[in-house]
Wavefront OBJ file of the C-alpha trace (Angstrom):
o trace
v 91.632 109.904 117.652
v 91.770 108.701 114.376
v 88.753 108.734 111.466
v 86.926 105.315 112.094
v 86.337 106.532 115.619
v 85.503 109.905 114.235
v 83.481 108.613 111.455
v 81.260 106.718 113.929
v 80.691 108.789 116.165
v 79.282 110.963 113.159
v 76.790 108.444 112.130
v 75.773 107.761 115.616
v 75.065 111.213 116.118
v 73.277 111.861 112.761
v 71.177 108.551 113.178
v 70.171 109.747 117.011
v 69.280 113.099 115.042
v 66.895 111.286 112.696
v 65.298 109.086 115.096
v 64.643 111.978 117.451
v 63.260 114.085 114.639
v 60.337 111.452 114.412
v 57.511 111.133 116.539
v 57.615 107.239 116.626
v 61.099 106.953 117.421
v 60.691 103.166 117.883
v 59.609 102.703 114.295
v 62.343 105.197 113.126
v 64.591 102.980 114.858
v 63.313 99.945 112.924
v 63.235 101.951 109.946
v 67.193 102.851 110.269
v 68.018 99.017 111.257
v 67.638 98.157 114.684
v 67.828 94.574 115.679
v 65.080 92.758 115.999
v 65.314 89.053 115.908
v 62.290 88.115 113.959
v 63.387 90.296 111.388
v 66.960 88.646 111.523
v 65.474 85.732 111.629
v 62.986 86.127 108.173
v 66.834 87.709 106.251
v 67.358 90.847 107.426
v 70.842 90.387 108.355
v 72.066 93.666 108.098
v 70.277 94.516 111.405
v 72.674 92.432 113.015
v 75.290 95.547 112.128
v 73.051 98.335 111.694
v 71.917 98.295 115.347
v 74.938 99.021 116.761
v 75.020 102.488 115.398
v 71.421 103.296 116.755
v 70.558 105.155 119.941
v 67.683 106.584 120.978
v 67.567 107.929 124.333
v 70.603 111.178 124.776
v 71.516 109.056 128.042
v 72.394 106.263 125.216
v 73.930 108.288 123.138
v 75.959 110.160 125.676
v 77.455 107.095 127.621
v 78.160 104.847 124.417
v 79.973 107.792 122.416
v 81.902 108.816 125.365
v 83.184 105.127 126.141
v 84.058 105.102 122.317
v 85.747 108.358 122.244
v 87.848 106.849 125.207
v 88.801 103.849 123.084
v 89.803 106.083 120.073
v 93.346 105.777 121.174
v 93.103 101.802 120.088
v 92.459 102.804 116.523
v 95.755 104.644 116.242
v 97.823 101.753 118.202
v 96.200 98.604 116.266
v 95.608 100.475 112.932
v 92.369 101.534 111.981
v 91.757 98.266 109.792
v 92.163 95.998 112.604
v 90.481 98.377 114.907
v 87.165 98.487 112.584
v 87.456 94.695 112.208
v 87.373 93.943 115.901
v 84.304 96.712 116.512
v 82.462 95.754 113.496
v 83.229 91.907 114.628
v 81.682 92.340 118.248
v 78.804 94.558 117.473
v 77.809 91.695 114.973
v 79.010 89.175 117.759
v 76.899 90.705 120.267
v 73.703 91.520 117.771
v 74.019 87.282 117.092
v 74.002 86.022 120.876
v 71.272 88.687 121.250
v 69.225 87.408 118.442
v 69.651 83.571 119.283
v 69.633 83.946 123.074
v 68.422 86.778 124.241
v 64.962 87.834 124.247
v 62.601 86.841 121.304
v 60.620 90.278 120.632
v 63.069 92.404 122.187
v 64.201 95.920 120.227
v 67.550 96.311 120.751
v 70.273 99.308 119.900
v 73.712 100.688 120.640
v 77.465 99.905 119.567
v 77.801 98.728 123.592
v 78.767 95.325 121.860
v 81.410 96.591 119.647
v 82.979 98.578 123.071
v 82.887 95.349 124.976
v 84.631 93.979 122.175
v 87.348 96.353 122.587
v 87.613 96.084 126.182
v 88.465 92.329 125.428
v 91.306 93.490 123.374
v 92.512 96.055 125.621
v 92.624 93.464 128.658
v 94.369 91.037 126.379
v 96.615 93.992 125.911
v 96.948 94.374 129.846
v 97.543 90.781 130.806
v 100.884 91.060 128.254
v 102.365 94.156 130.785
v 104.380 93.128 132.969
v 103.480 96.065 135.170
v 99.461 95.234 135.090
v 98.489 93.172 137.644
v 95.032 91.148 137.868
v 93.681 93.101 140.252
v 94.245 96.174 138.223
v 92.109 94.638 135.471
v 89.356 93.736 137.892
v 89.246 96.798 139.175
v 88.903 98.635 135.669
v 86.506 95.788 134.991
v 83.956 96.133 137.693
v 82.078 99.197 136.370
v 81.103 97.271 132.980
v 80.102 94.457 135.150
v 77.865 96.732 137.340
v 76.399 98.277 134.273
v 74.341 95.221 133.092
v 72.392 94.512 136.541
v 70.683 97.945 135.267
v 67.423 97.858 133.465
v 66.898 97.921 129.501
v 70.393 96.782 129.243
v 71.288 93.842 126.553
v 73.667 91.370 128.520
v 73.840 89.017 125.371
v 74.689 91.864 123.154
v 77.595 92.762 125.797
v 78.647 89.142 126.185
v 78.430 88.673 122.833
v 80.349 91.810 122.012
v 82.955 90.865 124.653
v 83.506 86.898 123.433
v 83.735 88.224 119.791
v 86.480 90.674 120.449
v 88.057 88.267 123.099
v 88.910 85.432 119.757
v 89.476 87.865 117.336
v 92.097 89.837 119.749
v 93.317 86.289 120.130
v 93.713 85.198 116.666
v 95.145 88.469 115.784
v 97.777 88.295 118.751
v 96.711 91.334 120.158
l 1 2 3 4 5 6 7 8 9 10 11 12 13 14 15 16 17 18 19 20 21 22 23 24 25 26 27 28 29 30 31 32 33 34 35 36 37 38 39 40 41 42 43 44 45 46 47 48 49 50 51 52 53 54 55 56 57 58 59 60 61 62 63 64 65 66 67 68 69 70 71 72 73 74 75 76 77 78 79 80 81 82 83 84 85 86 87 88 89 90 91 92 93 94 95 96 97 98 99 100 101 102 103 104 105 106 107 108 109 110 111 112 113 114 115 116 117 118 119 120 121 122 123 124 125 126 127 128 129 130 131 132 133 134 135 136 137 138 139 140 141 142 143 144 145 146 147 148 149 150 151 152 153 154 155 156 157 158 159 160 161 162 163 164 165 166 167 168 169 170 171 172 173 174
């Protein structure tokens, strides 16, 4: 695991502790930069990125930090700059789709759009491998599809992050 991955893990955990030290967690999440489409549409564009580093529940934090940690090898493989670029653009891509297509007044948080973007790049890498078959990719990806049927999941955040990662991966010829 490289510095970008470690730094993001640290920031997400620190923001989680900050939010959970408050009585009103939703208010603390809003102050920390949660995605709220009406505020983004009024010019608070930083929420498109900051929302990716916010997690409110322990389960959400653990699942996303575990996923990010497992993709940490990509930082060394791709280089820190390209890795961070894919992660950030994917977070923003997921937030943009959520803002303009998702639920109009839903508060949205989490780095899963970025994780789905890294997944898209990983799939591109697998497709270039002569040792991996399409079945292997579908089998690996099925749990991520199933997650989208759980309650309180931002499907638009996941789809937007995946699309942004896929597009960036193709542009960077990964």
